[in-house]
N, C-alpha and C positions, 0 to 999 in steps of 0.2 A: 131682411127686415120684416117683422110680423105686421099684421094689419093694425094691431093695438099700438105698436110703436109709431106707425105712420100717423095714426089719429092723434096720438099724444104730441108728436112733433108739430102737426098741423095746428093744434090748439095753442102750443107755445108760440108759434109764428104769429098766429092771429092776435094773441094777447100782447106780444111785443109791438106789433103794428099799431094796435089800438092805443097802447101806452105812449108810443112815439107821437101819434097823432094828437092825443090830448095834451101832451107837453108842448107840441108845436102850436096848437091853438091857444094855449095859455100864454105863451110868449108873444104870439101874434096879437092877442087881445090887449096884452099889456102894452105892447109897442104902439098899437093903434090908439089906445087910451091915452098914452102920454103925448102922442103927436096928432092932434085933431086935424092938422092939415092933410092927413092921410085920407080923410073923407068920412071915416066912422068916428063922429065926435062923441066923446064921453064927458059930458058937462061936469059931472061930479069929480072925476079925476082931474080934469082941467082946472076946476075951481080950487081943489085942494093943492094942486101944483102951484097955482098963482098966489095962493095965500101963504103957503109954506115958504 
């Protein structure tokens, strides 16, 4: 395996990890926003939830 291929693979792994993390944080913030009891209160989301 050449040096270029190694670097390319490393870049792919890094991108995949970053993507996975951002998705995870998105889900987490959604979850915490919908359930204020979790500690991180999101008043706007909670308000729209209670009104809807």
